[in-house]
C-alpha positions as CSV (number, residue, x, y, z in Angstrom):
1,X,106.8,199.9,28.7
2,X,107.0,198.8,25.1
3,X,105.0,195.6,24.5
4,X,105.8,193.3,21.6
5,X,103.1,192.3,19.1
6,X,102.3,188.8,20.5
7,X,99.8,186.6,18.7
8,X,98.5,183.8,20.9
9,X,99.9,181.1,18.6
10,X,103.4,182.4,18.5
11,X,106.3,180.1,19.6
12,X,108.6,181.7,22.1
13,X,112.2,181.7,20.9
14,X,114.2,181.6,24.1
15,X,118.0,182.2,24.0
16,X,120.1,180.4,26.7
17,X,123.4,182.3,26.7
18,X,126.0,180.3,28.4
19,X,125.3,177.5,30.9
20,X,123.1,178.1,34.0
21,X,125.0,179.4,37.0
22,X,126.6,176.6,39.1
23,X,124.8,177.6,42.3
24,X,121.2,177.4,41.0
25,X,119.0,174.9,42.7
26,X,116.1,173.2,40.8
27,X,116.4,175.8,38.0
28,X,117.8,173.6,35.2
29,X,115.1,171.3,33.7
30,X,116.1,168.3,31.6
31,X,116.4,168.7,27.9
32,X,113.4,166.3,27.6
33,X,111.2,168.6,29.7
34,X,112.2,171.6,27.7
35,X,111.8,169.9,24.3
36,X,108.2,168.9,25.4
37,X,107.2,172.4,26.6
38,X,104.5,173.5,24.2
39,X,105.0,177.0,22.8
40,X,108.7,177.3,23.6
41,X,111.8,176.8,21.4
42,X,115.1,176.9,23.3
43,X,118.3,178.1,21.5
44,X,121.6,177.4,23.2
45,X,124.1,180.2,22.5
46,X,127.8,179.9,23.6
47,X,128.7,182.9,25.7
48,X,131.8,183.4,23.6
49,X,129.4,184.4,20.8
50,X,128.2,187.2,23.0
51,X,131.8,188.2,23.9
52,X,132.7,188.4,20.2
53,X,129.9,190.8,19.5
54,X,130.7,192.8,22.6
55,X,134.3,193.2,21.5
56,X,133.1,194.8,18.3
57,X,130.4,197.1,19.7
58,X,132.4,198.4,22.6
59,X,134.2,200.6,20.1
60,X,130.9,202.3,19.2
61,X,129.4,202.6,22.7
62,X,129.7,205.9,24.5
63,X,127.5,205.3,27.5
64,X,124.9,207.8,26.5
65,X,122.0,205.4,27.2
66,X,122.9,205.6,30.9
67,X,123.6,209.3,31.2
68,X,120.0,210.2,32.3
69,X,120.2,208.0,35.4
70,X,121.1,209.6,38.7
71,X,124.3,208.1,40.2
72,X,124.7,207.2,43.9
73,X,128.1,205.5,43.8
74,X,131.3,207.4,43.1
75,X,132.9,204.3,41.4
76,X,130.6,204.7,38.4
77,X,132.3,206.7,35.7
78,X,131.7,207.1,31.9
79,X,133.8,204.0,31.2
80,X,131.5,201.9,33.3
81,X,128.5,203.3,31.5
82,X,130.2,202.5,28.2
83,X,130.7,198.8,29.1
84,X,127.1,198.4,30.4
85,X,125.8,200.0,27.2
86,X,128.0,197.7,25.1
87,X,126.5,194.6,26.7
88,X,123.0,195.9,25.9
89,X,124.0,196.5,22.3
90,X,125.6,193.1,22.1
91,X,122.5,191.3,23.5
92,X,120.2,193.4,21.3
93,X,122.2,192.2,18.3
94,X,121.8,188.6,19.4
95,X,118.1,189.1,19.8
96,X,117.8,190.4,16.3
97,X,120.1,187.8,14.7
98,X,118.4,184.8,16.4
99,X,114.9,186.3,16.4
100,X,114.6,185.9,20.1
101,X,111.6,186.8,22.2
102,X,113.3,186.1,25.5
103,X,116.7,185.2,26.9
104,X,118.7,184.3,30.0
105,X,122.4,184.7,30.5
106,X,125.2,183.4,32.7
107,X,125.7,187.0,33.8
108,X,128.3,186.6,36.6
109,X,130.9,185.5,34.0
110,X,130.9,189.0,32.6
111,X,132.5,190.1,35.9
112,X,135.3,187.6,35.4
113,X,135.8,188.4,31.7
114,X,135.2,192.2,31.6
115,X,134.8,193.4,35.2
116,X,131.3,194.6,34.4
117,X,127.7,193.4,34.6
118,X,124.6,192.9,32.5
119,X,122.2,194.4,34.9
120,X,121.4,197.5,32.8
121,X,121.2,195.4,29.6
122,X,118.7,193.0,31.1
123,X,116.6,195.8,32.5
124,X,116.4,197.6,29.2
125,X,115.5,194.5,27.2
126,X,112.6,193.9,29.6
127,X,111.5,197.4,29.1
128,X,111.5,196.8,25.3
129,X,109.4,193.6,25.6
130,X,112.2,191.1,25.4
131,X,111.9,189.0,28.6
132,X,115.4,188.8,30.0
133,X,116.5,186.9,33.1
134,X,119.6,186.5,35.2
135,X,122.1,183.7,36.0
136,X,120.9,181.3,33.4
137,X,117.8,180.5,35.5
138,X,115.6,178.8,32.9
139,X,112.7,178.0,35.2
140,X,112.4,181.6,36.4
141,X,112.6,182.8,32.8
142,X,109.7,180.5,31.8
143,X,107.7,181.9,34.7
144,X,108.5,185.5,33.6
145,X,107.4,184.8,30.0
146,X,104.2,183.0,31.1
147,X,103.2,185.9,33.5
148,X,104.0,188.6,31.0
149,X,102.2,187.1,28.1
150,X,99.1,186.4,30.3
151,X,98.9,189.8,32.0
152,X,100.9,192.2,29.7
153,X,102.8,193.3,32.8
154,X,106.5,193.4,33.5
155,X,107.9,190.8,36.0
156,X,110.8,191.2,38.4
157,X,113.1,188.3,39.2
158,X,114.6,188.6,42.7
159,X,116.3,186.7,45.6
160,X,114.5,186.1,48.9
161,X,117.0,187.7,51.2
162,X,115.4,187.8,54.6
163,X,112.3,186.0,55.9
164,X,110.4,186.8,59.2
165,X,107.7,184.3,59.7
166,X,106.4,185.9,62.9
167,X,105.8,189.2,61.1
168,X,104.7,187.5,57.9
169,X,107.3,189.5,56.0
170,X,110.1,188.9,53.6
171,X,112.7,191.1,51.8
172,X,113.5,190.5,48.1
173,X,116.5,192.0,46.4
174,X,118.3,192.0,43.1
175,X,120.7,194.2,41.2
176,X,118.5,194.6,38.1
177,X,114.9,195.6,37.7
178,X,112.7,196.6,34.7
179,X,112.7,200.4,34.9
180,X,109.0,200.4,34.0
181,X,108.3,198.8,37.3
182,X,110.1,201.4,39.4
183,X,109.2,205.0,40.4
184,X,112.8,205.9,39.9
185,X,116.2,204.1,39.2
186,X,119.7,205.1,40.3
187,X,123.0,203.7,39.2
188,X,125.0,201.8,41.8
189,X,127.6,199.2,41.7
190,X,126.8,195.5,41.5
191,X,126.4,194.3,45.2
192,X,128.4,191.0,45.3
193,X,131.4,192.4,43.4
194,X,131.2,196.2,43.9
195,X,132.0,196.3,40.2
196,X,130.2,197.4,37.1
197,X,126.7,198.8,37.3
198,X,123.7,197.6,39.3
199,X,120.3,199.2,39.3
200,X,118.9,200.7,42.5
201,X,115.1,201.0,41.8
202,X,112.4,202.4,44.0
203,X,109.5,199.9,43.7
204,X,105.9,201.0,44.2
205,X,104.2,200.3,47.5
206,X,101.3,198.2,46.2
207,X,99.8,194.7,46.1
208,X,102.0,192.0,44.6
209,X,102.0,188.4,43.8
210,X,105.1,186.3,44.3
211,X,105.3,183.1,42.3
212,X,107.6,180.4,40.9
213,X,107.3,177.2,38.9
214,X,109.2,174.1,40.1
215,X,109.5,170.4,40.2
216,X,111.5,168.1,37.9
217,X,108.6,168.1,35.4
218,X,107.7,171.8,36.1
219,X,104.5,170.4,37.7
220,X,104.7,172.4,41.0
221,X,104.2,176.0,41.8
222,X,104.5,178.5,44.6
223,X,102.1,181.4,44.7
224,X,101.9,184.0,47.4
225,X,100.0,187.3,47.6
226,X,101.0,190.4,49.7
227,X,101.7,194.1,49.8
228,X,105.0,196.0,49.4
229,X,105.5,198.1,52.6
230,X,108.0,200.8,53.5
231,X,111.6,199.5,53.8
232,X,114.9,201.1,54.8
233,X,117.6,200.3,52.2
234,X,120.1,197.7,53.5
235,X,123.6,198.2,52.1
236,X,124.3,194.5,52.6
237,X,121.8,193.3,50.0
238,X,121.4,193.6,46.3
239,X,120.6,197.1,45.2
240,X,116.9,197.0,44.4
241,X,115.0,195.9,47.5
242,X,111.4,195.4,48.6
243,X,109.8,194.4,51.9
244,X,106.5,192.4,51.4
245,X,103.8,191.8,54.0
246,X,102.5,188.4,53.0
247,X,98.8,187.6,53.3
248,X,99.2,184.0,54.4
249,X,101.9,183.1,56.9
250,X,101.7,179.4,56.2
251,X,102.5,180.0,52.5
252,X,105.5,182.0,53.5
253,X,106.7,179.2,55.6
254,X,107.0,177.0,52.5
255,X,109.9,179.1,51.4
256,X,111.9,177.8,54.3
257,X,110.6,174.2,54.4
258,X,110.0,173.4,50.7
259,X,111.5,176.0,48.3
260,X,111.3,175.4,44.6
261,X,114.5,177.3,43.7
262,X,116.7,180.3,44.2
263,X,114.6,183.1,42.8
264,X,111.0,184.4,43.1
265,X,109.1,186.4,40.6
266,X,107.2,189.6,41.5
267,X,104.2,190.9,39.6
268,X,102.2,194.0,40.6
269,X,98.6,193.3,41.6
270,X,97.0,190.0,42.8
271,X,96.7,187.3,40.2
272,X,96.3,184.0,42.2
273,X,95.5,182.1,39.0
274,X,98.6,183.3,37.2
275,X,100.0,179.7,36.7
276,X,96.7,177.7,36.7
277,X,96.7,176.9,33.0
278,X,100.5,176.7,32.5
């Protein structure tokens, strides 16, 4: 992983590319809350600005950045690699032009406009130290930034897909993952659309902490420790998947009775105080 030079007094410049996805729950804080968030400057960027850059760089992309990944889906050809690479190059240009330290993007719109995904682009940016989140989920992005800057570790944003209270287990899945967090990554299609490229990463079987900020004033938190245990790949879920044995069953129950939003964040190790001083 390539870490950015990050002095403690630096203000995060966070790009919000397009509007948050329509289905997000409790993931769009008010402008007042965001403006009062110490250490963060939010920059709204129309998604058409990204499209304009993509239309320019697609002529230069050849897909070579993805050629080293094993492929496990016959639908992925060099043209798909080229489009994924072009979105990385376009996002990287926005990062440099706007001097961004982090970003989130309304990524499902890429499927409608270009029949491709930003899964590889977001993964590569995270590997380069630019904290990058999916679906315009601003709250999750703030949590990712906070955890990364506090620990120096990469953070994975994922969907709680299955919960088994009796076994104290849950499955989390998403179609992108920082490659630095995985023991290996293969190229697959994006799960929901079967288009573009999604990343199928093999996560390490180790201790983890699951966490999320929440509440209208970002004054609530969910924190849960556990261990990644063996898991058989489910073809009916997003491509990167983990099964976590949770330490506290009651805490896991909160996901069903009082969830703070759509996504959870995953960090290797156990850091129960990760959000104490947020």
